[in-house]
N, C-alpha and C positions, 0 to 999 in steps of 0.2 A: 451841494455837490451831487447828491444822489439824484435830484431832479434833473440836473444837467446831463448826467449820464443816461437817464431814462429817456429824456427828450432826444438825445443824439441817437440812441438805439431805435426809437420810434421813427425817426426821420429816415432811417435806413431800411425799415421793414416794408415788405410788400403788402402785408395785411396786418392790421392792428386789432387785437382782441383785448378787451378790457374786462376785468373781473371786479365787480363792486357790489357790496351788500346794499340792500334797499335803503338803509339809513344814510348812505352817502349820496344818493341821487337827489339832484336839485339843490344841493348845498355847496357853497364854495369851500374848497379845500385849503389846507395850510399853504400848499404850493401846487401849482398846476404842472403836470408833466407834459400832457398833450391836451388840447381842447377836444371836447366831445365830437366836434365836427371831423376830426381826423380818425375817429374810431370806426371800424368796419363792423365789429360784432361786440355786443355788450352781454355779458353773462351776469345775472343777478338772481336774487331770491324772490320767493313768492310774496314778500312783504311790500314790494313796489306797487304803487297805486296804478290802476289802469290808465289814468290820465297821463302820468309821467311816462309810462311805457308807450302810449300812443304818440306822445310828442317826440320821443326818441325815434320811434319807427318812422314817423312822418319826415324825419330828417334823413331817412335813407339808411338807418343803422339797423342791422339785424339784431333782434333781442332774443336771448335764450334765458328762460326762467328755469332754474334748476333747484 
């Protein structure tokens, strides 16, 4: 139910910003709220590999390492 609400809200958003720690990148989640292709900005931590970040940026997603 939570994923359904999140997906509905994401569908109505003008801009999608996702916050995920580096341990979540490249791993399938329990449930997907929105695919990465719908994300405009990803905020993550410095533990993310440069290769992962390059792949995400190549998909046109702005990446912020905080």
